[in-house]
C-alpha positions in Angstrom: 3.5 -40.8 -50.6 6.7 -38.9 -50.2 10.0 -40.3 -51.7 13.1 -39.4 -49.8 16.8 -40.0 -49.8 18.4 -40.1 -46.4 22.1 -39.8 -45.6 23.7 -41.8 -42.9 23.4 -40.0 -39.7 20.0 -38.5 -40.5 16.9 -39.6 -38.6 15.4 -42.9 -39.7 11.9 -43.6 -38.6 9.9 -46.8 -38.2 7.4 -47.2 -41.1 9.5 -45.8 -43.9 9.5 -48.1 -46.9 12.7 -49.1 -48.6 12.8 -48.7 -52.4 16.3 -50.2 -52.5 17.5 -53.1 -50.4 20.2 -52.7 -47.8 22.0 -55.8 -46.7 19.4 -58.3 -45.5 16.7 -55.7 -45.6 14.9 -56.2 -49.0 13.3 -53.5 -51.1 9.7 -52.8 -50.4 10.1 -53.5 -46.7 8.4 -51.3 -44.2 11.0 -50.6 -41.6 10.3 -51.9 -38.1 12.0 -50.6 -34.9 14.4 -53.6 -35.1 15.3 -52.7 -38.7 16.0 -49.1 -37.7 18.5 -50.3 -35.1 20.0 -52.8 -37.5 20.7 -50.1 -40.1 23.1 -48.4 -37.7 25.5 -51.3 -38.2 25.0 -51.9 -41.9 27.3 -50.4 -44.6 25.4 -47.8 -46.5 25.7 -44.1 -47.3 22.3 -43.2 -48.7 18.8 -44.7 -48.2 16.0 -44.5 -50.8 12.7 -44.6 -48.9 9.1 -43.7 -49.2 7.3 -41.9 -46.3 3.6 -42.9 -46.2 1.1 -40.1 -46.1 -2.6 -40.2 -45.2 -4.5 -42.4 -47.7 -1.4 -44.4 -48.6 -1.4 -48.3 -48.4 1.7 -50.5 -48.4 1.8 -53.1 -51.1 1.6 -56.0 -48.6 -1.6 -54.8 -47.1 -3.1 -53.8 -50.4 -2.2 -57.0 -52.1 -3.5 -59.2 -49.3 -6.8 -57.3 -49.2 -7.5 -57.7 -52.9 -6.3 -61.3 -53.0 -8.6 -62.1 -50.0 -11.5 -60.4 -51.8 -10.8 -62.2 -55.1 -10.6 -65.7 -53.5 -13.9 -67.4 -54.0 -15.0 -71.0 -53.3 -12.0 -73.4 -53.4 -9.3 -70.7 -53.3 -6.9 -69.9 -50.5 -4.5 -66.9 -50.3 -0.9 -67.9 -49.6 1.7 -65.6 -48.0 3.3 -63.0 -50.2 5.9 -64.6 -52.5 8.1 -62.8 -55.0 6.2 -59.6 -54.5 2.7 -61.1 -55.2 0.1 -63.1 -53.4 -0.6 -66.6 -54.8 -4.2 -67.8 -55.1 -4.1 -71.6 -54.7 -6.8 -74.3 -55.2 -7.8 -76.1 -52.0 -9.4 -78.9 -54.0 -9.2 -80.4 -57.5 -11.7 -78.9 -59.9 -12.2 -76.4 -62.8 -11.1 -72.8 -62.6 -13.9 -70.3 -63.0 -13.1 -66.6 -63.4 -15.3 -63.5 -63.6 -13.3 -62.2 -66.5 -15.1 -58.9 -66.9 -14.7 -57.9 -63.3 -11.1 -59.1 -63.3 -10.4 -56.9 -66.3 -11.9 -53.9 -64.4 -9.6 -54.6 -61.5 -6.7 -54.4 -63.9 -7.8 -51.0 -65.1 -7.3 -49.6 -61.6 -3.8 -48.0 -61.5 -1.1 -49.9 -59.6 -3.0 -53.2 -59.4 -2.7 -56.5 -61.2 -4.9 -59.6 -60.8 -4.1 -62.5 -63.2 -5.0 -66.2 -63.4 -4.7 -69.3 -65.6 -7.2 -69.4 -68.4 -10.8 -70.1 -67.5 -11.5 -73.8 -67.7 -8.0 -74.8 -66.3 -8.2 -78.2 -64.6 -6.6 -77.7 -61.2 -5.2 -80.2 -58.8 -5.4 -79.4 -55.1 -2.6 -77.1 -54.2 -2.1 -75.6 -57.7 -1.4 -71.9 -57.8 -4.1 -70.7 -60.3 -3.6 -66.9 -60.0 -1.8 -64.1 -58.3 -2.4 -60.5 -57.1 0.4 -58.0 -57.5 0.6 -54.3 -56.4 3.0 -52.8 -58.9 4.6 -50.0 -56.8 5.6 -50.4 -53.2 2.9 -48.0 -52.0 -0.6 -47.4 -53.5 -3.7 -45.4 -52.5 -6.7 -46.4 -50.5 -9.0 -44.9 -53.1 -7.7 -47.5 -55.5 -7.6 -50.5 -53.2 -11.2 -50.2 -51.9 -12.9 -50.1 -55.3 -10.7 -53.0 -56.5 -11.7 -55.1 -53.5 -15.4 -54.6 -54.4 -14.8 -55.5 -58.1 -12.7 -58.5 -57.2 -15.1 -60.1 -54.7 -15.2 -63.8 -55.4 -13.9 -63.4 -59.0 -11.7 -66.5 -58.8 -13.1 -69.8 -57.7 -12.8 -73.6 -58.2 -15.8 -75.6 -59.2 -14.8 -78.9 -57.4 -15.1 -82.4 -58.7 -17.7 -84.5 -56.9 -17.8 -88.3 -56.4 -20.2 -89.8 -58.9 -21.3 -93.4 -59.6 -19.8 -94.3 -63.0 -20.1 -97.2 -65.4 -18.6 -98.4 -68.7 -20.7 -100.2 -71.3 -18.8 -101.7 -74.3 -21.1 -102.4 -77.3 -18.7 -104.5 -79.3 -17.1 -107.9 -79.1 -13.8 -107.6 -77.2 -11.3 -110.1 -75.8 -11.3 -110.1 -72.0 -7.8 -108.7 -71.9 -8.9 -105.7 -74.0 -11.9 -105.0 -71.8 -9.6 -105.3 -68.7 -7.3 -102.7 -70.2 -10.2 -100.3 -70.9 -11.5 -100.9 -67.4 -8.1 -100.2 -65.8 -7.5 -97.0 -67.8 -11.0 -95.6 -67.2 -10.8 -96.4 -63.5 -7.4 -94.6 -63.3 -8.9 -91.5 -64.8 -12.0 -91.5 -62.6 -9.8 -91.8 -59.5 -8.3 -88.4 -60.3 -11.8 -87.0 -59.8 -12.4 -88.9 -56.6 -14.8 -91.3 -58.2 -14.7 -95.1 -58.8 -15.7 -97.2 -61.7 -18.7 -99.5 -60.7 -19.9 -101.5 -63.7 -17.7 -102.3 -66.6 -19.3 -104.8 -69.0 -20.0 -105.9 -72.5 -23.5 -105.2 -73.8 -25.3 -106.3 -77.0 -24.7 -104.1 -80.0 -28.4 -103.7 -80.6 -30.8 -100.9 -79.8 -32.9 -103.1 -77.5 -29.8 -104.4 -75.6 -28.3 -101.0 -75.2 -31.5 -99.4 -74.0 -32.0 -102.1 -71.4 -28.4 -101.6 -70.2 -29.0 -97.9 -69.9 -32.2 -98.4 -68.0 -30.5 -100.7 -65.6 -27.7 -98.2 -64.9 -30.3 -95.5 -64.2 -32.1 -97.8 -61.8 -28.8 -98.3 -59.9 -28.3 -94.5 -59.5 -25.4 -94.3 -62.0 -24.6 -90.6 -62.8 -22.1 -91.1 -65.6 -22.3 -93.8 -68.3 -19.7 -94.1 -71.0 -20.7 -96.2 -74.0 -17.6 -97.4 -75.9 -17.6 -98.8 -79.4 -20.1 -96.2 -80.7 -20.1 -95.6 -84.5 -22.5 -92.7 -84.4 -21.5 -91.3 -87.8 -23.5 -94.3 -89.1 -27.3 -93.6 -89.0 -27.7 -97.3 -88.4 -25.7 -97.3 -85.2 -27.8 -99.0 -82.5 -27.1 -96.3 -80.0 -29.1 -93.8 -81.9 -32.2 -95.9 -81.4 -31.2 -97.0 -77.9 -31.2 -93.4 -76.5 -34.8 -92.5 -77.0 -35.9 -96.0 -76.1 -34.2 -95.6 -72.8 -35.7 -92.2 -72.2 -32.5 -90.3 -73.0 -32.0 -87.3 -75.3 -28.9 -86.4 -77.4 -27.4 -83.2 -76.2 -24.6 -82.9 -78.8 -23.8 -85.4 -81.6 -20.1 -84.8 -82.0 -17.9 -82.3 -80.2 -15.6 -79.6 -81.6 -12.4 -81.2 -80.2 -9.7 -83.1 -82.0 -8.8 -86.0 -81.7 -12.1 -87.4 -80.7 -14.6 -85.3 -82.6 -17.0 -88.3 -82.9 -17.7 -88.2 -79.1 -21.3 -87.5 -78.3 -23.1 -86.5 -75.1 -26.7 -87.4 -74.1 -28.8 -86.8 -70.9 -31.0 -89.4 -69.2 -32.6 -87.7 -66.2 -29.7 -86.7 -63.9 -27.4 -89.2 -65.7 -24.9 -88.1 -68.4 -24.2 -90.5 -71.1 -21.0 -90.2 -73.2 -20.4 -92.1 -76.4 -16.8 -92.9 -77.4 -15.8 -94.5 -80.7 -13.6 -97.3 -79.2 -12.0 -98.6 -76.0 -8.6 -97.2 -77.2 -10.0 -93.7 -76.3 -9.4 -94.4 -72.6 -5.6 -94.8 -72.9 -5.0 -91.9 -75.3 -5.4 -88.2 -74.8 -8.7 -87.2 -76.6 -11.9 -85.2 -76.4 -13.0 -87.5 -73.5 -10.3 -85.9 -71.4 -11.7 -82.4 -72.1 -15.3 -83.3 -71.6 -15.0 -85.6 -68.6 -13.7 -83.0 -66.1 -16.7 -80.8 -66.7 -19.1 -83.8 -66.2 -17.3 -84.8 -63.0 -18.2 -81.5 -61.3 -21.8 -82.7 -61.4 -22.7 -80.1 -64.1 -25.3 -80.9 -66.7 -23.7 -79.9 -70.0 -25.7 -78.1 -72.6 -25.1 -78.0 -76.4 -23.8 -74.5 -75.9 -21.2 -75.6 -73.2 -19.9 -78.3 -75.6 -19.8 -75.9 -78.6 -17.7 -73.5 -76.6 -15.0 -76.1 -76.4 -14.2 -75.3 -80.0 -11.8 -72.4 -79.0 -8.7 -74.4 -78.1 -10.3 -77.6 -79.5 -7.2 -78.8 -81.2 -5.6 -80.8 -78.4 -1.9 -79.6 -78.2 0.6 -78.6 -75.6 -0.8 -75.0 -75.8 -4.2 -76.0 -74.5 -3.1 -78.8 -72.1 -4.5 -76.7 -69.2 -7.9 -78.2 -70.2 -6.7 -81.7 -69.3 -6.4 -83.4 -66.0 -3.0 -84.4 -64.5 -3.9 -88.0 -64.0 -0.4 -89.0 -62.8 2.4 -87.0 -61.4 5.5 -87.1 -63.6 3.4 -87.4 -66.8 2.0 -84.9 -69.2 -1.6 -83.8 -68.7 -4.1 -86.3 -69.9 -1.6 -89.1 -70.1 -1.7 -92.4 -68.2 1.6 -93.9 -69.4 
């Protein structure tokens, strides 16, 4: 690239890149034939421009190429805005990032690729990342390797509709069960799923095991058991799981509030145990674990253990929570 300063009256050519704005012509703009004609009538005495040389690439072309390469499943590239190209989610889901490759892109001079933290719960339309070329002009030998490194580095793992049920293993007044049903159904609607069964079940190992087997026979993929007291070795659910053919994945999760939450697996169905029905109306570990389940993923003990970093639920880690209702904080229903 060749920086130049041109005085009024000197020859101005199409394709020169402005490094300072002139009237309505913004900095970074590659001059068109119409721009060259317009400059004759604008008040200026000196133009700061860059003349492109072989191997040079304008920021708009370079940024779009890298953004297009980085956009994986569930990501669209929006038009250049504020000097960068937004990467937006086309559907609700969880942000996944190839962090190592993204870091390598950012080691290439002139280039910047950045996103929300991995695990961000995105609604459709959310801008989850951006691509920026720092100078107005960069080099092809930087852009091409960055395209290869960035390929599919940013993607959304979408939520999928799943059959869900709520089993409450404690005596509740009908209005309390109705509130729990309403709150849980509202949360599931964010993921594009509906609450099927919501019922009281006997607080016994036999009764719980039978209820779990019935849900499996009906094709339920997500079962939430409320009223669990799994810190007690005598809790009926601890006997119900093996009796129903289920296995505990993780007894307790490293997230607060809601550390007593547990996750089990029964075939292709995920079972989640929550201490009480109040957990549905409050922000808790359920709101961290549920989005990951609603992608259809089968969570491992390692997946749940990894939630420990950022496991204290606070505004600083709210990106892990769904935005159930517009106008409210993440994870909140009212």
